[in-house]
N, C-alpha and C positions, 0 to 999 in steps of 0.2 A: 504494499500500500504506499503510494507516494505521499509526501507531505502536503502537496497541493490537491490531493484527492478529495472529492466530495462524497460524503457518506450518507446513506439512508439512515432512518431512525433505528433500524435493526442492526446495521453495521456499527453505528455509534454506540449502541447499548452493549454490543459484543466487545468493542474496543475498550469501553470503560468498565466492562465486567459488571454490569448492572441490568436492571429490567427495562424493557421497552416502555413500560408505563412510567417509570422514573424519568427517563429521557423526555418523554412526551410532556410530562408535567413541568419539568424544568424549561422546556422550550416554550410552552404556553405562557409561563410566568416570566419569560425573558431572562432566565437566570443562567442560561448556557447560550453561547453564540450559535445562532441558527437562522435559517430563512426558509421560506416556502417556495416551491416550484409546483405550479398547478395544484395547489392545496396540500402538497405533501412536504413534510419537514426534511430539510437537508442540512448537513453539517460539514463545514470545511475542516479537514483534519488539522491543518496548521493553526487555525483559531482555537480548536479544541485543546491542542497541546499548550498553547499560550494560556488558555483558561485554567488548565490543570496547574500550571506553574504558578499563576497568580493566586489561585485559591488554596495552594498547599503551603504557602509561606506562613511561618509562625508569626502571629501578630503579637508584638511585645509593646506593653504600655511604657510610658515614661518612667513610672515608679518601678517597674520591673527592671528596666535598664540601669537605674541608679543603685540597685541593691548590690 
């Protein structure tokens, strides 16, 4: 699968090792990068990889950094 590949909802769910219904829900709520083609959800793998990186960073508060 190339980085610029467009995935279906099924392929995205398999790639993220989660259910189709979870991906569908995230897409509907605009919580995962996605777009529709003829009413069907599509996901650009490159954007999904960026989304994974951005959402897996540990969020550290100012107080925690000062400890």
